All heavy atoms as TSV, in Angstrom:
chain	resi	resn	atom	element	x	y	z
A	1	MET	N	N	11.005	-20.691	21.206
A	1	MET	CA	C	11.661	-19.622	20.476
A	1	MET	C	C	11.020	-19.442	19.098
A	1	MET	O	O	10.831	-18.332	18.642
A	1	MET	CB	C	13.151	-19.963	20.370
A	1	MET	CG	C	13.948	-18.929	19.643
A	1	MET	SD	S	14.045	-17.438	20.651
A	1	MET	CE	C	15.150	-16.488	19.711
A	2	LYS	N	N	10.709	-20.580	18.461
A	2	LYS	CA	C	10.114	-20.514	17.129
A	2	LYS	C	C	8.751	-19.814	17.169
A	2	LYS	O	O	8.425	-19.027	16.288
A	2	LYS	CB	C	9.977	-21.922	16.551
A	2	LYS	CG	C	9.518	-21.951	15.122
A	2	LYS	CD	C	9.494	-23.367	14.581
A	2	LYS	CE	C	9.063	-23.393	13.141
A	2	LYS	NZ	N	9.019	-24.749	12.606
A	3	LYS	N	N	7.961	-20.066	18.206
A	3	LYS	CA	C	6.650	-19.428	18.341
A	3	LYS	C	C	6.790	-17.915	18.510
A	3	LYS	O	O	5.984	-17.154	18.001
A	3	LYS	CB	C	5.883	-20.018	19.523
A	3	LYS	CG	C	5.392	-21.416	19.286
A	3	LYS	CD	C	4.594	-21.914	20.463
A	3	LYS	CE	C	4.110	-23.325	20.231
A	3	LYS	NZ	N	3.309	-23.837	21.339
A	4	ILE	N	N	7.821	-17.493	19.225
A	4	ILE	CA	C	8.040	-16.062	19.435
A	4	ILE	C	C	8.372	-15.383	18.112
A	4	ILE	O	O	7.836	-14.319	17.792
A	4	ILE	CB	C	9.164	-15.828	20.468
A	4	ILE	CG1	C	8.709	-16.304	21.841
A	4	ILE	CG2	C	9.572	-14.366	20.520
A	4	ILE	CD1	C	9.806	-16.299	22.893
A	5	VAL	N	N	9.230	-16.009	17.322
A	5	VAL	CA	C	9.610	-15.432	16.032
A	5	VAL	C	C	8.410	-15.352	15.101
A	5	VAL	O	O	8.186	-14.337	14.442
A	5	VAL	CB	C	10.753	-16.262	15.386
A	5	VAL	CG1	C	11.022	-15.815	13.969
A	5	VAL	CG2	C	12.016	-16.177	16.232
A	6	VAL	N	N	7.604	-16.398	15.070
A	6	VAL	CA	C	6.410	-16.403	14.217
A	6	VAL	C	C	5.432	-15.330	14.682
A	6	VAL	O	O	4.876	-14.588	13.870
A	6	VAL	CB	C	5.752	-17.799	14.217
A	6	VAL	CG1	C	4.394	-17.759	13.533
A	6	VAL	CG2	C	6.659	-18.815	13.548
A	7	SER	N	N	5.242	-15.216	15.989
A	7	SER	CA	C	4.327	-14.210	16.523
A	7	SER	C	C	4.787	-12.803	16.186
A	7	SER	O	O	3.986	-11.952	15.787
A	7	SER	CB	C	4.197	-14.353	18.037
A	7	SER	OG	O	3.627	-15.591	18.370
A	8	LEU	N	N	6.071	-12.553	16.336
A	8	LEU	CA	C	6.602	-11.227	16.000
A	8	LEU	C	C	6.460	-10.936	14.512
A	8	LEU	O	O	6.131	-9.818	14.116
A	8	LEU	CB	C	8.069	-11.116	16.423
A	8	LEU	CG	C	8.320	-10.993	17.926
A	8	LEU	CD1	C	9.808	-11.016	18.221
A	8	LEU	CD2	C	7.696	-9.726	18.471
A	9	SER	N	N	6.691	-11.934	13.694
A	9	SER	CA	C	6.540	-11.755	12.247
A	9	SER	C	C	5.106	-11.403	11.881
A	9	SER	O	O	4.864	-10.540	11.034
A	9	SER	CB	C	6.960	-13.019	11.499
A	9	SER	OG	O	8.320	-13.285	11.705
A	10	LEU	N	N	4.162	-12.066	12.521
A	10	LEU	CA	C	2.749	-11.772	12.255
A	10	LEU	C	C	2.387	-10.360	12.697
A	10	LEU	O	O	1.678	-9.641	11.989
A	10	LEU	CB	C	1.852	-12.793	12.950
A	10	LEU	CG	C	1.842	-14.190	12.354
A	10	LEU	CD1	C	1.045	-15.136	13.233
A	10	LEU	CD2	C	1.283	-14.173	10.950
A	11	LEU	N	N	2.864	-9.953	13.857
A	11	LEU	CA	C	2.573	-8.602	14.344
A	11	LEU	C	C	3.146	-7.544	13.415
A	11	LEU	O	O	2.483	-6.549	13.103
A	11	LEU	CB	C	3.128	-8.412	15.757
A	11	LEU	CG	C	2.376	-9.122	16.873
A	11	LEU	CD1	C	3.128	-8.983	18.191
A	11	LEU	CD2	C	0.978	-8.567	16.998
A	12	ILE	N	N	4.353	-7.756	12.948
A	12	ILE	CA	C	4.973	-6.807	12.017
A	12	ILE	C	C	4.199	-6.788	10.709
A	12	ILE	O	O	3.949	-5.729	10.140
A	12	ILE	CB	C	6.452	-7.164	11.793
A	12	ILE	CG1	C	7.247	-6.902	13.075
A	12	ILE	CG2	C	7.036	-6.383	10.634
A	12	ILE	CD1	C	8.660	-7.436	13.057
A	13	GLY	N	N	3.780	-7.945	10.241
A	13	GLY	CA	C	2.994	-8.025	9.017
A	13	GLY	C	C	1.674	-7.280	9.123
A	13	GLY	O	O	1.279	-6.555	8.212
A	14	PHE	N	N	0.994	-7.435	10.260
A	14	PHE	CA	C	-0.270	-6.722	10.462
A	14	PHE	C	C	-0.050	-5.221	10.527
A	14	PHE	O	O	-0.843	-4.434	10.011
A	14	PHE	CB	C	-0.987	-7.204	11.724
A	14	PHE	CG	C	-1.586	-8.576	11.599
A	14	PHE	CD1	C	-1.401	-9.513	12.591
A	14	PHE	CD2	C	-2.335	-8.934	10.490
A	14	PHE	CE1	C	-1.958	-10.781	12.483
A	14	PHE	CE2	C	-2.893	-10.195	10.368
A	14	PHE	CZ	C	-2.692	-11.122	11.371
A	15	ALA	N	N	1.030	-4.801	11.155
A	15	ALA	CA	C	1.333	-3.369	11.246
A	15	ALA	C	C	1.599	-2.792	9.860
A	15	ALA	O	O	1.122	-1.708	9.529
A	15	ALA	CB	C	2.532	-3.140	12.163
A	16	LEU	N	N	2.353	-3.508	9.044
A	16	LEU	CA	C	2.637	-3.034	7.685
A	16	LEU	C	C	1.371	-2.989	6.842
A	16	LEU	O	O	1.186	-2.080	6.042
A	16	LEU	CB	C	3.686	-3.921	7.011
A	16	LEU	CG	C	5.106	-3.791	7.552
A	16	LEU	CD1	C	6.018	-4.817	6.879
A	16	LEU	CD2	C	5.648	-2.389	7.356
A	17	THR	N	N	0.494	-3.956	7.034
A	17	THR	CA	C	-0.762	-3.974	6.289
A	17	THR	C	C	-1.622	-2.777	6.657
A	17	THR	O	O	-2.228	-2.139	5.791
A	17	THR	CB	C	-1.529	-5.289	6.555
A	17	THR	OG1	O	-0.711	-6.382	6.156
A	17	THR	CG2	C	-2.830	-5.324	5.786
A	18	ALA	N	N	-1.658	-2.438	7.931
A	18	ALA	CA	C	-2.444	-1.278	8.366
A	18	ALA	C	C	-1.880	0.000	7.761
A	18	ALA	O	O	-2.626	0.878	7.323
A	18	ALA	CB	C	-2.455	-1.190	9.884
A	19	LEU	N	N	-0.557	0.115	7.732
A	19	LEU	CA	C	0.055	1.298	7.142
A	19	LEU	C	C	-0.207	1.367	5.648
A	19	LEU	O	O	-0.489	2.432	5.105
A	19	LEU	CB	C	1.572	1.294	7.399
A	19	LEU	CG	C	2.008	1.510	8.839
A	19	LEU	CD1	C	3.513	1.346	8.961
A	19	LEU	CD2	C	1.576	2.871	9.340
A	20	SER	N	N	-0.122	0.228	4.962
A	20	SER	CA	C	-0.338	0.241	3.521
A	20	SER	C	C	-1.800	0.528	3.183
A	20	SER	O	O	-2.089	1.149	2.166
A	20	SER	CB	C	0.127	-1.071	2.885
A	20	SER	OG	O	-0.643	-2.155	3.336
A	21	ALA	N	N	-2.739	0.103	4.043
A	21	ALA	CA	C	-4.154	0.400	3.806
A	21	ALA	C	C	-4.395	1.898	3.908
A	21	ALA	O	O	-5.169	2.466	3.131
A	21	ALA	CB	C	-5.025	-0.354	4.800
A	22	ASP	N	N	-3.718	2.553	4.834
A	22	ASP	CA	C	-3.825	4.001	4.973
A	22	ASP	C	C	-3.272	4.686	3.724
A	22	ASP	O	O	-3.866	5.633	3.213
A	22	ASP	CB	C	-3.068	4.459	6.224
A	22	ASP	CG	C	-3.276	5.933	6.523
A	22	ASP	OD1	O	-4.425	6.398	6.392
A	22	ASP	OD2	O	-2.300	6.593	6.897
A	23	ASP	N	N	-2.143	4.189	3.223
A	23	ASP	CA	C	-1.563	4.745	1.995
A	23	ASP	C	C	-2.492	4.519	0.810
A	23	ASP	O	O	-2.629	5.387	-0.050
A	23	ASP	CB	C	-0.192	4.124	1.718
A	23	ASP	CG	C	0.873	4.599	2.685
A	23	ASP	OD1	O	0.791	5.762	3.135
A	23	ASP	OD2	O	1.786	3.812	2.983
A	24	LEU	N	N	-3.148	3.367	0.770
A	24	LEU	CA	C	-4.082	3.088	-0.314
A	24	LEU	C	C	-5.233	4.085	-0.294
A	24	LEU	O	O	-5.598	4.647	-1.336
A	24	LEU	CB	C	-4.619	1.661	-0.202
A	24	LEU	CG	C	-5.617	1.232	-1.271
A	24	LEU	CD1	C	-4.976	1.226	-2.647
A	24	LEU	CD2	C	-6.193	-0.121	-0.942
A	25	ASP	N	N	-5.786	4.344	0.884
A	25	ASP	CA	C	-6.882	5.308	1.012
A	25	ASP	C	C	-6.442	6.707	0.577
A	25	ASP	O	O	-7.175	7.412	-0.116
A	25	ASP	CB	C	-7.405	5.353	2.439
A	25	ASP	CG	C	-8.102	4.061	2.853
A	25	ASP	OD1	O	-8.536	3.302	1.966
A	25	ASP	OD2	O	-8.199	3.816	4.070
A	26	LYS	N	N	-5.249	7.090	0.995
A	26	LYS	CA	C	-4.721	8.406	0.594
A	26	LYS	C	C	-4.509	8.463	-0.912
A	26	LYS	O	O	-4.750	9.494	-1.542
A	26	LYS	CB	C	-3.408	8.700	1.318
A	26	LYS	CG	C	-3.579	8.973	2.794
A	26	LYS	CD	C	-2.233	9.213	3.459
A	26	LYS	CE	C	-2.365	9.427	4.949
A	26	LYS	NZ	N	-1.047	9.594	5.590
A	27	GLY	N	N	-4.063	7.364	-1.504
A	27	GLY	CA	C	-3.865	7.306	-2.947
A	27	GLY	C	C	-5.166	7.438	-3.712
A	27	GLY	O	O	-5.243	8.148	-4.716
A	28	VAL	N	N	-6.190	6.769	-3.230
A	28	VAL	CA	C	-7.511	6.865	-3.876
A	28	VAL	C	C	-8.029	8.293	-3.791
A	28	VAL	O	O	-8.549	8.840	-4.773
A	28	VAL	CB	C	-8.501	5.870	-3.231
A	28	VAL	CG1	C	-9.920	6.130	-3.696
A	28	VAL	CG2	C	-8.091	4.437	-3.535
A	29	GLU	N	N	-7.863	8.913	-2.629
A	29	GLU	CA	C	-8.312	10.293	-2.462
A	29	GLU	C	C	-7.552	11.238	-3.408
A	29	GLU	O	O	-8.152	12.105	-4.048
A	29	GLU	CB	C	-8.120	10.743	-1.019
A	29	GLU	CG	C	-8.640	12.128	-0.732
A	29	GLU	CD	C	-8.476	12.537	0.722
A	29	GLU	OE1	O	-8.336	11.653	1.588
A	29	GLU	OE2	O	-8.487	13.751	0.979
A	30	ALA	N	N	-6.244	11.050	-3.498
A	30	ALA	CA	C	-5.437	11.885	-4.395
A	30	ALA	C	C	-5.857	11.671	-5.847
A	30	ALA	O	O	-5.972	12.620	-6.627
A	30	ALA	CB	C	-3.954	11.576	-4.217
A	31	TYR	N	N	-6.124	10.415	-6.214
A	31	TYR	CA	C	-6.562	10.103	-7.585
A	31	TYR	C	C	-7.889	10.803	-7.898
A	31	TYR	O	O	-8.059	11.371	-8.972
A	31	TYR	CB	C	-6.698	8.592	-7.754
A	31	TYR	CG	C	-7.115	8.193	-9.148
A	31	TYR	CD1	C	-6.177	8.056	-10.156
A	31	TYR	CD2	C	-8.451	7.958	-9.452
A	31	TYR	CE1	C	-6.555	7.690	-11.434
A	31	TYR	CE2	C	-8.844	7.597	-10.725
A	31	TYR	CZ	C	-7.889	7.463	-11.723
A	31	TYR	OH	O	-8.274	7.111	-12.995
A	32	GLN	N	N	-8.811	10.761	-6.952
A	32	GLN	CA	C	-10.112	11.392	-7.153
A	32	GLN	C	C	-9.988	12.908	-7.295
A	32	GLN	O	O	-10.829	13.547	-7.926
A	32	GLN	CB	C	-11.063	11.034	-6.019
A	32	GLN	CG	C	-11.479	9.587	-6.044
A	32	GLN	CD	C	-12.249	9.164	-4.813
A	32	GLN	OE1	O	-12.199	9.825	-3.778
A	32	GLN	NE2	N	-12.955	8.040	-4.919
A	33	ASN	N	N	-8.931	13.480	-6.714
A	33	ASN	CA	C	-8.676	14.914	-6.819
A	33	ASN	C	C	-7.757	15.252	-7.993
A	33	ASN	O	O	-7.248	16.365	-8.078
A	33	ASN	CB	C	-8.064	15.438	-5.512
A	33	ASN	CG	C	-9.039	15.406	-4.370
A	33	ASN	OD1	O	-10.229	15.616	-4.554
A	33	ASN	ND2	N	-8.552	15.132	-3.180
A	34	ASN	N	N	-7.564	14.276	-8.885
A	34	ASN	CA	C	-6.708	14.423	-10.073
A	34	ASN	C	C	-5.263	14.777	-9.732
A	34	ASN	O	O	-4.566	15.392	-10.532
A	34	ASN	CB	C	-7.290	15.453	-11.048
A	34	ASN	CG	C	-8.612	15.000	-11.629
A	34	ASN	OD1	O	-8.802	13.820	-11.917
A	34	ASN	ND2	N	-9.534	15.921	-11.781
A	35	ASP	N	N	-4.802	14.379	-8.550
A	35	ASP	CA	C	-3.408	14.567	-8.146
A	35	ASP	C	C	-2.695	13.232	-8.361
A	35	ASP	O	O	-2.450	12.471	-7.436
A	35	ASP	CB	C	-3.336	15.005	-6.682
A	35	ASP	CG	C	-1.926	15.310	-6.224
A	35	ASP	OD1	O	-0.989	15.213	-7.040
A	35	ASP	OD2	O	-1.753	15.644	-5.039
A	36	PHE	N	N	-2.364	12.967	-9.626
A	36	PHE	CA	C	-1.861	11.656	-10.004
A	36	PHE	C	C	-0.444	11.396	-9.489
A	36	PHE	O	O	-0.090	10.246	-9.219
A	36	PHE	CB	C	-1.932	11.489	-11.522
A	36	PHE	CG	C	-3.330	11.691	-12.042
A	36	PHE	CD1	C	-3.629	12.737	-12.898
A	36	PHE	CD2	C	-4.360	10.851	-11.650
A	36	PHE	CE1	C	-4.923	12.928	-13.362
A	36	PHE	CE2	C	-5.660	11.031	-12.110
A	36	PHE	CZ	C	-5.937	12.082	-12.967
A	37	LYS	N	N	0.349	12.440	-9.331
A	37	LYS	CA	C	1.697	12.261	-8.802
A	37	LYS	C	C	1.639	11.778	-7.349
A	37	LYS	O	O	2.327	10.817	-6.987
A	37	LYS	CB	C	2.483	13.574	-8.897
A	37	LYS	CG	C	3.917	13.440	-8.482
A	37	LYS	CD	C	4.689	14.721	-8.728
A	37	LYS	CE	C	6.140	14.535	-8.303
A	37	LYS	NZ	N	6.945	15.712	-8.564
A	38	SER	N	N	0.815	12.409	-6.542
A	38	SER	CA	C	0.666	11.975	-5.150
A	38	SER	C	C	0.027	10.590	-5.082
A	38	SER	O	O	0.423	9.755	-4.260
A	38	SER	CB	C	-0.188	12.962	-4.361
A	38	SER	OG	O	0.466	14.189	-4.226
A	39	ALA	N	N	-0.949	10.358	-5.936
A	39	ALA	CA	C	-1.612	9.054	-5.957
A	39	ALA	C	C	-0.600	7.947	-6.233
A	39	ALA	O	O	-0.598	6.914	-5.553
A	39	ALA	CB	C	-2.723	9.041	-6.996
A	40	SER	N	N	0.281	8.180	-7.201
A	40	SER	CA	C	1.264	7.147	-7.522
A	40	SER	C	C	2.223	6.918	-6.355
A	40	SER	O	O	2.616	5.785	-6.081
A	40	SER	CB	C	2.035	7.497	-8.797
A	40	SER	OG	O	2.860	8.624	-8.601
A	41	THR	N	N	2.565	7.973	-5.636
A	41	THR	CA	C	3.446	7.834	-4.474
A	41	THR	C	C	2.782	6.982	-3.395
A	41	THR	O	O	3.400	6.067	-2.846
A	41	THR	CB	C	3.811	9.215	-3.904
A	41	THR	OG1	O	4.471	9.979	-4.914
A	41	THR	CG2	C	4.708	9.088	-2.692
A	42	PHE	N	N	1.516	7.275	-3.105
A	42	PHE	CA	C	0.807	6.510	-2.078
A	42	PHE	C	C	0.561	5.070	-2.520
A	42	PHE	O	O	0.684	4.138	-1.719
A	42	PHE	CB	C	-0.517	7.187	-1.712
A	42	PHE	CG	C	-0.345	8.440	-0.905
A	42	PHE	CD1	C	-0.842	9.646	-1.369
A	42	PHE	CD2	C	0.305	8.421	0.307
A	42	PHE	CE1	C	-0.694	10.812	-0.625
A	42	PHE	CE2	C	0.463	9.573	1.060
A	42	PHE	CZ	C	-0.039	10.774	0.593
A	43	PHE	N	N	0.216	4.861	-3.792
A	43	PHE	CA	C	0.002	3.496	-4.278
A	43	PHE	C	C	1.299	2.697	-4.223
A	43	PHE	O	O	1.289	1.510	-3.898
A	43	PHE	CB	C	-0.557	3.501	-5.699
A	43	PHE	CG	C	-1.978	4.003	-5.795
A	43	PHE	CD1	C	-2.439	4.618	-6.952
A	43	PHE	CD2	C	-2.871	3.864	-4.748
A	43	PHE	CE1	C	-3.741	5.074	-7.057
A	43	PHE	CE2	C	-4.187	4.317	-4.837
A	43	PHE	CZ	C	-4.618	4.922	-6.000
A	44	LYS	N	N	2.427	3.340	-4.524
A	44	LYS	CA	C	3.719	2.652	-4.461
A	44	LYS	C	C	4.032	2.251	-3.020
A	44	LYS	O	O	4.495	1.136	-2.777
A	44	LYS	CB	C	4.831	3.523	-5.019
A	44	LYS	CG	C	6.218	2.913	-4.871
A	44	LYS	CD	C	7.058	3.125	-6.078
A	44	LYS	CE	C	8.461	2.573	-5.965
A	44	LYS	NZ	N	8.607	1.266	-5.392
A	45	LYS	N	N	3.774	3.146	-2.063
A	45	LYS	CA	C	3.998	2.815	-0.655
A	45	LYS	C	C	3.119	1.633	-0.235
A	45	LYS	O	O	3.570	0.728	0.467
A	45	LYS	CB	C	3.689	4.011	0.240
A	45	LYS	CG	C	4.731	5.090	0.224
A	45	LYS	CD	C	4.335	6.202	1.195
A	45	LYS	CE	C	5.318	7.329	1.206
A	45	LYS	NZ	N	4.914	8.404	2.145
A	46	ALA	N	N	1.864	1.664	-0.665
A	46	ALA	CA	C	0.949	0.573	-0.325
A	46	ALA	C	C	1.429	-0.732	-0.954
A	46	ALA	O	O	1.438	-1.783	-0.301
A	46	ALA	CB	C	-0.468	0.900	-0.785
A	47	CYS	N	N	1.847	-0.665	-2.201
A	47	CYS	CA	C	2.337	-1.854	-2.903
A	47	CYS	C	C	3.581	-2.404	-2.221
A	47	CYS	O	O	3.691	-3.604	-1.989
A	47	CYS	CB	C	2.616	-1.512	-4.361
A	47	CYS	SG	S	3.140	-2.923	-5.359
A	48	ASP	N	N	4.509	-1.524	-1.889
A	48	ASP	CA	C	5.729	-1.953	-1.206
A	48	ASP	C	C	5.424	-2.543	0.169
A	48	ASP	O	O	6.183	-3.375	0.669
A	48	ASP	CB	C	6.702	-0.782	-1.045
A	48	ASP	CG	C	7.305	-0.344	-2.367
A	48	ASP	OD1	O	7.223	-1.109	-3.353
A	48	ASP	OD2	O	7.862	0.776	-2.421
A	49	GLY	N	N	4.301	-2.127	0.758
A	49	GLY	CA	C	3.870	-2.665	2.043
A	49	GLY	C	C	3.128	-3.980	1.928
A	49	GLY	O	O	2.677	-4.534	2.914
A	50	GLY	N	N	2.952	-4.475	0.702
A	50	GLY	CA	C	2.313	-5.767	0.503
A	50	GLY	C	C	0.837	-5.708	0.182
A	50	GLY	O	O	0.153	-6.731	0.197
A	51	ASP	N	N	0.319	-4.539	-0.131
A	51	ASP	CA	C	-1.097	-4.396	-0.446
A	51	ASP	C	C	-1.302	-4.598	-1.950
A	51	ASP	O	O	-0.851	-3.788	-2.765
A	51	ASP	CB	C	-1.588	-3.008	-0.030
A	51	ASP	CG	C	-3.096	-2.867	-0.104
A	51	ASP	OD1	O	-3.706	-3.446	-1.028
A	51	ASP	OD2	O	-3.665	-2.166	0.744
A	52	ALA	N	N	-1.973	-5.679	-2.309
A	52	ALA	CA	C	-2.172	-6.010	-3.722
A	52	ALA	C	C	-2.985	-4.947	-4.448
A	52	ALA	O	O	-2.747	-4.673	-5.625
A	52	ALA	CB	C	-2.851	-7.371	-3.853
A	53	LYS	N	N	-3.951	-4.337	-3.756
A	53	LYS	CA	C	-4.752	-3.287	-4.394
A	53	LYS	C	C	-3.894	-2.060	-4.701
A	53	LYS	O	O	-4.111	-1.375	-5.687
A	53	LYS	CB	C	-5.942	-2.905	-3.516
A	53	LYS	CG	C	-6.999	-3.973	-3.469
A	53	LYS	CD	C	-8.191	-3.529	-2.647
A	53	LYS	CE	C	-9.226	-4.639	-2.612
A	53	LYS	NZ	N	-10.397	-4.228	-1.830
A	54	GLY	N	N	-2.920	-1.790	-3.830
A	54	GLY	CA	C	-1.988	-0.701	-4.097
A	54	GLY	C	C	-1.183	-0.978	-5.358
A	54	GLY	O	O	-0.989	-0.097	-6.195
A	55	CYS	N	N	-0.746	-2.224	-5.520
A	55	CYS	CA	C	-0.002	-2.616	-6.726
A	55	CYS	C	C	-0.886	-2.516	-7.966
A	55	CYS	O	O	-0.443	-2.044	-9.019
A	55	CYS	CB	C	0.522	-4.039	-6.585
A	55	CYS	SG	S	1.706	-4.289	-5.265
A	56	GLN	N	N	-2.126	-2.945	-7.833
A	56	GLN	CA	C	-3.058	-2.889	-8.955
A	56	GLN	C	C	-3.298	-1.448	-9.379
A	56	GLN	O	O	-3.239	-1.122	-10.569
A	56	GLN	CB	C	-4.384	-3.539	-8.573
A	56	GLN	CG	C	-5.429	-3.466	-9.671
A	56	GLN	CD	C	-6.769	-4.025	-9.243
A	56	GLN	OE1	O	-6.987	-4.341	-8.074
A	56	GLN	NE2	N	-7.680	-4.148	-10.177
A	57	ASN	N	N	-3.555	-0.573	-8.420
A	57	ASN	CA	C	-3.822	0.820	-8.749
A	57	ASN	C	C	-2.595	1.504	-9.337
A	57	ASN	O	O	-2.719	2.300	-10.261
A	57	ASN	CB	C	-4.310	1.570	-7.514
A	57	ASN	CG	C	-5.713	1.160	-7.115
A	57	ASN	OD1	O	-6.458	0.604	-7.891
A	57	ASN	ND2	N	-6.069	1.435	-5.875
A	58	LEU	N	N	-1.419	1.167	-8.824
A	58	LEU	CA	C	-0.194	1.729	-9.377
A	58	LEU	C	C	-0.009	1.262	-10.823
A	58	LEU	O	O	0.321	2.064	-11.702
A	58	LEU	CB	C	1.010	1.312	-8.524
A	58	LEU	CG	C	2.369	1.850	-8.959
A	58	LEU	CD1	C	2.390	3.370	-8.918
A	58	LEU	CD2	C	3.461	1.271	-8.077
A	59	GLY	N	N	-0.278	0.012	-11.069
A	59	GLY	CA	C	-0.186	-0.528	-12.427
A	59	GLY	C	C	-1.162	0.151	-13.376
A	59	GLY	O	O	-0.815	0.437	-14.528
A	60	LEU	N	N	-2.357	0.427	-12.904
A	60	LEU	CA	C	-3.343	1.113	-13.745
A	60	LEU	C	C	-2.893	2.551	-14.058
A	60	LEU	O	O	-3.103	3.034	-15.176
A	60	LEU	CB	C	-4.716	1.122	-13.076
A	60	LEU	CG	C	-5.410	-0.228	-13.011
A	60	LEU	CD1	C	-6.674	-0.142	-12.157
A	60	LEU	CD2	C	-5.737	-0.719	-14.411
A	61	LEU	N	N	-2.259	3.207	-13.084
A	61	LEU	CA	C	-1.730	4.539	-13.344
A	61	LEU	C	C	-0.652	4.472	-14.427
A	61	LEU	O	O	-0.607	5.326	-15.320
A	61	LEU	CB	C	-1.150	5.167	-12.076
A	61	LEU	CG	C	-2.129	5.799	-11.106
A	61	LEU	CD1	C	-1.382	6.357	-9.891
A	61	LEU	CD2	C	-2.927	6.901	-11.763
A	62	TYR	N	N	0.226	3.480	-14.321
A	62	TYR	CA	C	1.269	3.323	-15.341
A	62	TYR	C	C	0.640	3.035	-16.711
A	62	TYR	O	O	1.083	3.565	-17.728
A	62	TYR	CB	C	2.218	2.192	-14.984
A	62	TYR	CG	C	3.184	2.493	-13.851
A	62	TYR	CD1	C	3.597	1.494	-12.992
A	62	TYR	CD2	C	3.680	3.777	-13.644
A	62	TYR	CE1	C	4.490	1.751	-11.958
A	62	TYR	CE2	C	4.571	4.048	-12.617
A	62	TYR	CZ	C	4.977	3.039	-11.782
A	62	TYR	OH	O	5.849	3.300	-10.774
A	63	LEU	N	N	-0.392	2.219	-16.726
A	63	LEU	CA	C	-1.056	1.865	-17.973
A	63	LEU	C	C	-1.704	3.084	-18.624
A	63	LEU	O	O	-1.616	3.280	-19.836
A	63	LEU	CB	C	-2.119	0.788	-17.720
A	63	LEU	CG	C	-2.909	0.305	-18.928
A	63	LEU	CD1	C	-2.004	-0.458	-19.889
A	63	LEU	CD2	C	-4.050	-0.599	-18.474
A	64	GLU	N	N	-2.320	3.929	-17.799
A	64	GLU	CA	C	-3.010	5.125	-18.308
A	64	GLU	C	C	-2.050	6.243	-18.667
A	64	GLU	O	O	-2.428	7.180	-19.345
A	64	GLU	CB	C	-4.015	5.622	-17.256
A	64	GLU	CG	C	-5.165	4.671	-17.027
A	64	GLU	CD	C	-6.068	5.123	-15.889
A	64	GLU	OE1	O	-5.809	6.178	-15.301
A	64	GLU	OE2	O	-7.019	4.394	-15.592
A	65	GLY	N	N	-0.827	6.134	-18.168
A	65	GLY	CA	C	0.184	7.175	-18.477
A	65	GLY	C	C	0.048	8.299	-17.536
A	65	GLY	O	O	0.188	9.437	-17.677
């Protein structure tokens, strides 16, 4: 039973990471197009999904104002 729970947790974690990577890419694209509001939304989604780069980019947006 313990192996099943661990396996399911890993699968869910990988799925969330894939989704957050997509949000990170969309955020970078929005940032490059000077759409900072959309960029912050995508970076926040990536950060909430556990993507450290999403958190870093969101923090830099906050720092830059």
